[in-house]
C-alpha positions in Angstrom: 0.0 0.0 0.0 3.1 2.2 0.3 4.1 4.5 -2.7 6.5 2.4 -4.7 9.1 5.1 -4.3 9.1 4.4 -0.5 9.3 0.7 -1.1 12.5 1.4 -3.2 13.8 3.6 -0.4 13.3 0.8 2.1 15.1 -1.7 -0.1 18.0 0.7 -0.7 18.3 1.5 2.9 18.3 -2.1 4.0 20.8 -3.4 1.5 23.1 -0.3 1.5 23.3 -0.4 -2.3 21.3 0.9 -5.2 22.4 -2.1 -7.2 21.4 -4.7 -4.7 18.0 -3.0 -4.3 17.6 -3.0 -8.0 18.0 -6.8 -8.1 15.6 -7.4 -5.4 13.1 -5.1 -7.0 13.7 -6.3 -10.6 14.3 -2.9 -11.9 17.6 -1.2 -13.1 20.1 0.5 -10.8 19.6 3.7 -12.8 15.8 3.5 -11.9 16.6 3.1 -8.3 19.0 6.0 -8.3 16.6 8.3 -10.1 13.7 7.5 -7.8 16.0 8.2 -4.8 17.3 11.5 -6.3 13.7 12.5 -7.1 12.6 11.7 -3.5 15.4 13.8 -2.0 14.4 16.7 -4.4 10.8 16.3 -3.5 11.1 16.4 0.2 14.1 18.8 0.2 16.2 16.6 2.4 19.4 14.5 1.7 18.7 10.9 2.6 21.8 9.0 1.5 25.5 9.3 1.8 26.8 7.9 -1.4 30.3 6.4 -1.7 32.1 3.8 -3.8 31.3 1.1 -1.3 27.4 1.9 -1.5 25.0 4.1 0.3 24.2 4.8 4.0 21.5 6.8 5.6 21.9 10.2 6.9 20.3 11.2 10.2 17.2 12.5 8.3 17.1 9.3 6.3 17.3 7.2 9.3 14.2 8.9 10.6 12.4 8.4 7.5 13.4 4.7 7.4 12.0 4.0 10.9 8.7 5.7 10.1 8.5 4.0 6.7 8.9 0.7 8.3 6.2 1.4 10.7 3.8 2.5 8.0 4.6 -0.5 6.0 3.7 -2.8 9.1 0.4 -0.8 9.5 -0.3 -1.3 5.8 0.3 -5.0 6.1 -2.0 -5.1 9.2 -4.8 -3.5 7.2 -4.4 -5.8 4.3 -4.4 -8.9 6.6 -7.7 -7.6 8.1 -9.1 -7.0 4.7 -8.3 -10.6 3.6 -9.7 -12.0 6.7 -13.0 -10.2 6.2 -13.0 -11.2 2.5 -12.3 -14.8 3.3 -14.1 -15.3 6.5 -16.3 -12.4 7.2 -14.7 -12.4 10.6 -12.5 -10.0 12.6 -8.8 -10.9 12.6 -6.9 -11.2 15.9 -3.1 -11.4 15.5 -1.7 -13.6 18.3 2.1 -13.9 19.0 3.3 -17.2 20.0 6.7 -18.9 20.6 8.3 -22.1 21.9 8.3 -20.8 25.5 5.0 -19.0 25.2 2.7 -21.3 23.0 -0.9 -20.2 22.2 -2.4 -23.6 23.1 -4.2 -22.3 26.2 -5.7 -19.3 24.4 -6.9 -21.7 21.6 -8.6 -24.0 24.0 -10.4 -21.2 25.8 -11.6 -19.8 22.4 -12.9 -23.0 21.3 -15.4 -22.9 24.3 -16.9 -19.6 23.3 -19.4 -19.6 20.6 -19.4 -15.9 20.3 -15.6 -15.9 19.6 -15.9 -18.7 17.1 -18.6 -17.0 15.1 -17.0 -13.5 15.1 -13.3 -13.8 15.2 -10.5 -15.7 13.3 -7.1 -16.0 15.1 -3.8 -15.6 13.1 -1.0 -17.3 15.1 2.4 -15.7 14.2 5.8 -16.7 15.6 8.2 -14.6 17.4 11.6 -15.4 18.9 11.9 -15.7 22.6 15.4 -14.2 22.5 13.5 -10.8 21.7 11.0 -11.2 24.6 11.0 -8.4 27.2 9.3 -5.3 28.3 10.8 -3.0 25.7 10.1 -5.5 22.9 6.5 -5.9 24.0 5.8 -2.1 23.8 6.9 -2.0 20.2 5.5 -5.4 19.2 1.9 -5.1 20.6 -0.4 -3.6 18.0 2.4 -3.0 15.5 2.9 -6.7 14.9 0.4 -8.5 17.4 -2.9 -7.7 19.0 -1.9 -10.0 21.9 0.6 -12.4 23.1 0.2 -15.5 25.2 2.5 -15.7 28.2 2.9 -16.0 31.9 2.6 -12.2 32.8 3.5 -11.7 36.6 6.7 -9.6 35.9 6.3 -6.6 38.3 6.9 -3.9 35.6 4.3 -5.2 33.3 1.3 -4.6 35.5 1.2 -0.9 34.8 2.5 -1.1 31.1 0.1 -3.5 29.6 -3.4 -5.1 30.0 -3.2 -8.7 31.1 -6.0 -11.3 31.1 -5.7 -14.5 33.2 -6.6 -17.7 31.3 -5.2 -20.2 33.9 -2.4 -21.1 36.4 0.5 -23.2 35.9 2.2 -24.9 38.7 5.9 -24.4 39.2 8.0 -27.7 38.8 11.5 -28.6 38.4 13.5 -29.6 35.4 15.9 -32.1 36.7 18.8 -33.5 34.5 18.4 -37.1 33.6 21.8 -37.8 35.1 20.6 -36.6 38.4 19.1 -39.4 40.7 16.3 -36.9 41.7 15.0 -37.1 38.1 13.7 -40.6 38.9 11.4 -39.5 41.5 7.7 -38.7 40.6 7.6 -36.0 43.3 10.0 -34.1 45.4 9.8 -32.5 48.9 11.7 -29.4 49.8 13.8 -31.6 52.2 15.0 -33.5 49.1 16.3 -30.3 47.7 18.6 -29.4 50.6 22.2 -28.9 49.5 21.2 -28.4 45.8 21.3 -25.3 43.7 18.1 -24.1 41.9 18.2 -21.9 38.9 15.1 -19.6 38.4 14.0 -16.8 36.1 14.7 -13.3 37.2 13.0 -12.3 40.4 11.2 -9.4 38.5 8.3 -12.0 38.6 6.1 -11.7 41.6 5.6 -15.4 42.0 9.3 -16.2 41.4 10.3 -13.6 44.0 7.6 -15.0 46.4 8.9 -18.6 45.9 12.7 -17.4 46.4 11.8 -15.5 49.5 10.0 -18.5 51.0 13.0 -20.8 50.3 15.5 -18.2 51.7 13.5 -18.0 54.9 12.7 -21.6 55.4 15.2 -23.6 53.4 18.5 -21.7 53.4 20.4 -24.8 52.5 18.9 -24.6 49.0 21.1 -22.2 47.1 19.2 -20.0 44.6 20.6 -18.6 41.5 18.2 -16.3 39.6 19.3 -16.0 35.9 19.7 -12.4 34.5 17.3 -13.1 31.6 14.0 -14.8 31.0 14.2 -18.3 29.6 14.7 -19.0 26.0 15.0 -22.4 24.4 18.7 -22.2 24.8 18.5 -22.0 28.6 18.0 -25.7 29.0 20.9 -26.2 26.6 23.3 -23.8 28.4 22.4 -25.3 31.8 22.1 -28.9 30.9 23.6 -30.1 34.3 21.6 -27.7 36.5 18.2 -28.0 38.2 15.8 -25.4 36.9 12.5 -24.0 37.9 10.0 -24.9 35.0 6.5 -25.6 34.1 4.8 -28.3 32.0 4.5 -26.1 28.9 8.4 -26.2 28.7 8.5 -29.9 28.3 8.8 -29.9 24.6 12.1 -28.0 24.6 13.8 -29.6 27.8 14.2 -33.1 26.4 17.4 -33.7 28.5 15.4 -33.2 31.7 12.6 -34.8 33.6 9.9 -32.5 34.8 9.3 -33.3 38.4 6.4 -32.2 40.7 7.3 -30.5 43.9 5.3 -30.5 47.1 4.8 -26.8 47.3 2.0 -24.3 46.5 3.6 -22.0 44.0 2.4 -21.2 40.5 2.3 -18.6 37.9 -0.7 -16.9 36.2 -0.7 -17.2 32.4 -3.0 -15.7 29.7 -2.6 -12.9 27.2 -0.9 -9.6 27.3 -2.2 -6.8 25.2 -1.9 -3.0 24.8 -3.2 -0.5 27.3 -4.8 1.1 24.3 -6.2 -1.8 22.4 -8.2 -1.6 19.1 -12.1 -1.7 19.7 -11.8 -5.3 18.1 -9.2 -6.4 20.5 -11.1 -4.9 23.4 -14.3 -6.8 22.5 -12.3 -10.0 21.9 -10.7 -9.7 25.4 -14.2 -9.2 27.0 -15.5 -12.3 25.3 -12.3 -14.2 26.2 -12.7 -13.0 29.9 -16.4 -14.4 30.0 -15.1 -17.8 28.5 -12.1 -17.9 30.9 -14.2 -16.9 34.1 -16.4 -20.0 33.6 -13.4 -22.2 34.1 -11.4 -20.3 36.8 
């Protein structure tokens, strides 16, 4: 939906070369150069620094690039909604999902709501867990996704996003198969004395609550909160360690046994969405809340 000149600008900026942009756009390098010269003349601003090695953006060009990318994503979002309406006569909700944050729970709740089934269609789109965090959420919500399925008890998120609880997931332990504790169906806290337990960052209310309880009552259990939230690589990087986990992580912790623990600690999980959602997302969340409340 963007003016083709701006599509050419994006390719030139991303490749750092008018010639490479021309190849990707199936036009001549001369055409790319002319379009960029005309664009600079039209808006009265120098956008590129040209050299024998290619082109790079000026400060003004960088600002235009960031805004053009944003507008391009908005255009894609509009087209997705148009296609969804044309195909299904339903409203499109874009759901972010990853290996650590699968959309299965959301999908199961949606299946129990006739109103959601009749009015909405969900587009499940992947994202990398390596990106996940508060700053990324701020930029991704609305621009790329309407909502994201995830545990949501990080302290700083409560005022930054809307959250909707769909369930609770009990904390368990991922124990390496080489560790004798992995052969137990259930563990007591007494069993863990003298062991080190790795956890996600204590920015999580529930992780912090669990750690505080262990520090007070079981100081012989050494706690080691990791600096970042889990990714799929966490279990690879700590293959010999005992990690706090949950059942939904089973699929990526193949070298571990997920073992129940006799404690009463869990984490809420559900969807995270913008404080300023679209009317469609706001209505979807309301219907989702009704469906989830029947099960909670």
